[in-house]
Each structure stands twice: as structure tokens, then as C-alpha cells.
C-alpha positions as CSV (number, residue, x, y, z in Angstrom):
1,M,0.0,0.0,0.0
2,P,1.5,3.3,-1.0
3,K,2.3,5.8,1.8
4,L,0.1,8.9,1.9
5,S,1.4,12.3,2.5
6,A,0.4,14.2,5.7
7,D,-1.8,16.6,3.6
8,K,-3.7,13.7,2.0
9,I,-4.2,12.1,5.4
10,K,-5.5,15.4,6.9
11,A,-7.8,15.8,3.9
12,R,-9.2,12.3,4.4
13,I,-9.7,12.9,8.1
14,A,-11.7,16.1,7.3
15,E,-13.8,14.2,4.8
16,L,-14.5,11.4,7.3
17,Q,-15.4,14.0,10.0
18,K,-18.0,15.5,7.6
19,E,-19.4,12.0,7.0
20,L,-19.6,11.4,10.7
21,A,-21.4,14.7,11.3
22,K,-23.9,13.9,8.6
23,A,-24.5,10.4,10.1
24,E,-25.0,11.9,13.6
25,K,-27.4,14.4,12.2
26,S,-29.5,11.7,10.6
27,K,-30.0,10.1,14.0
28,E,-31.7,13.2,15.4
29,P,-35.2,12.5,14.0
30,A,-35.1,9.0,15.3
31,I,-34.0,10.2,18.7
32,R,-36.9,12.7,18.8
33,K,-39.4,9.9,17.9
34,V,-38.1,7.7,20.6
35,L,-38.2,10.5,23.2
36,A,-41.8,11.4,22.2
37,L,-42.9,7.7,22.5
38,M,-41.2,7.4,25.9
39,K,-43.0,10.5,27.1
40,K,-46.3,9.2,25.7
41,L,-45.8,5.9,27.5
42,G,-44.4,7.3,30.7
43,V,-41.1,5.5,30.3
44,T,-37.9,7.1,31.8
45,V,-34.3,6.6,31.0
46,S,-33.9,4.8,34.3
47,D,-36.7,2.4,33.3
48,L,-34.6,1.5,30.2
49,G,-31.6,0.8,32.5
50,K,-33.6,-1.5,34.6
51,A,-34.9,-3.3,31.6
52,S,-31.4,-4.0,30.3
53,A,-30.2,-5.3,33.7
54,P,-29.3,-9.0,33.9
55,S,-32.2,-9.6,36.3
56,A,-34.6,-8.5,33.7
57,A,-36.8,-11.1,32.0
58,P,-34.7,-13.4,29.7
59,V,-34.8,-12.7,26.0
60,A,-36.5,-15.4,24.0
61,K,-34.1,-17.6,22.1
62,K,-34.2,-17.6,18.4
63,K,-36.0,-20.7,17.1
64,S,-34.4,-22.9,14.6
65,S,-35.5,-22.3,11.0
66,K,-36.4,-26.0,10.8
67,A,-39.9,-27.1,11.7
68,G,-38.7,-29.5,14.3
69,G,-36.5,-27.1,16.2
70,T,-33.1,-28.0,17.5
71,R,-32.0,-31.6,17.7
72,G,-30.3,-33.2,20.7
73,P,-27.3,-35.4,20.5
74,A,-27.6,-38.1,17.9
75,P,-27.1,-41.8,18.8
76,I,-23.9,-43.4,17.6
77,K,-24.4,-45.4,14.4
78,F,-20.9,-46.2,13.4
79,R,-17.8,-47.2,15.5
80,D,-14.4,-48.6,14.6
81,G,-11.9,-50.7,16.6
82,A,-9.9,-47.6,17.7
83,G,-13.0,-46.1,19.4
84,N,-13.8,-43.5,16.8
85,T,-17.6,-42.9,16.4
86,W,-20.0,-41.2,14.1
87,S,-23.7,-40.5,14.3
88,G,-24.3,-40.5,10.6
89,R,-24.9,-36.8,10.6
90,G,-22.8,-34.3,8.8
91,K,-19.6,-34.9,6.8
92,T,-18.2,-38.4,6.8
93,P,-15.4,-38.5,9.3
94,R,-11.8,-39.0,8.1
95,W,-11.4,-42.4,9.8
96,L,-14.5,-43.8,8.0
97,A,-13.7,-42.2,4.7
98,E,-10.2,-43.7,4.8
99,A,-11.6,-47.1,5.7
100,E,-14.0,-47.0,2.7
101,K,-11.2,-45.9,0.5
102,A,-9.2,-48.9,1.6
103,G,-12.1,-51.1,0.4
104,M,-14.1,-51.6,3.6
105,N,-17.9,-51.3,3.7
106,R,-19.5,-48.7,5.9
107,E,-21.9,-51.3,7.2
108,Q,-19.0,-53.1,8.8
109,F,-18.8,-50.3,11.3
110,A,-22.5,-50.1,12.1
111,V,-23.4,-50.3,15.8
């Protein structure tokens, strides 16, 4: 990366400061809306602090996108003599892939 001169760096800083000021200014309408809603509902800033405290009600966990939800640990379906195991879920483990490459059948390792 080429070195920038001090003047170019200062110009870039000034440019970024202008962008920052513009971004901060765009937040003002949102802040006004939030404050108006808080006033309407009778919510104070200290109420917000209490709501974000660890003792507040737990936040609901995100549900899995799958219809059945999250699955628990799967039962072991394959095991070799060295104690390596695999549930049959996910990518085939290296030990089983190498055994299959050596001519063994996957069913030989079935539990």
C-alpha cells in the first residue's frame, strides 16, 4: 500500500469527519421519535436501564428455522476398533472415509 502524505491524510480525516457529522445528524429525527414515544408511555431513561439489567426477563431464544426445532445429540451409528464414532450426521469423518477408500464397507462399522 503506498504511503500517503500528511496533507492527504488530513484531507481524508476532514472528509470522514464530515461524513460522521452527517450520520450523527441523521439520527436526530429517530431520537426525537423515541423520546416522544417514551413521554407518551411514561417511560424514563432509568426504566430503560432496569430493563437491560441482567435480572430482567430473559430474551426469547431464536428458534431454529427447521420445523422440528433444535435436535439433541444423535445416537452413535458407526464405530471402529480404535473407538472412533460417528452418528451418521454431517460430513463423513476421516477415519471412515479412509476405511472406505481402503475397500471396507460402511456397514462393517454399524453399531
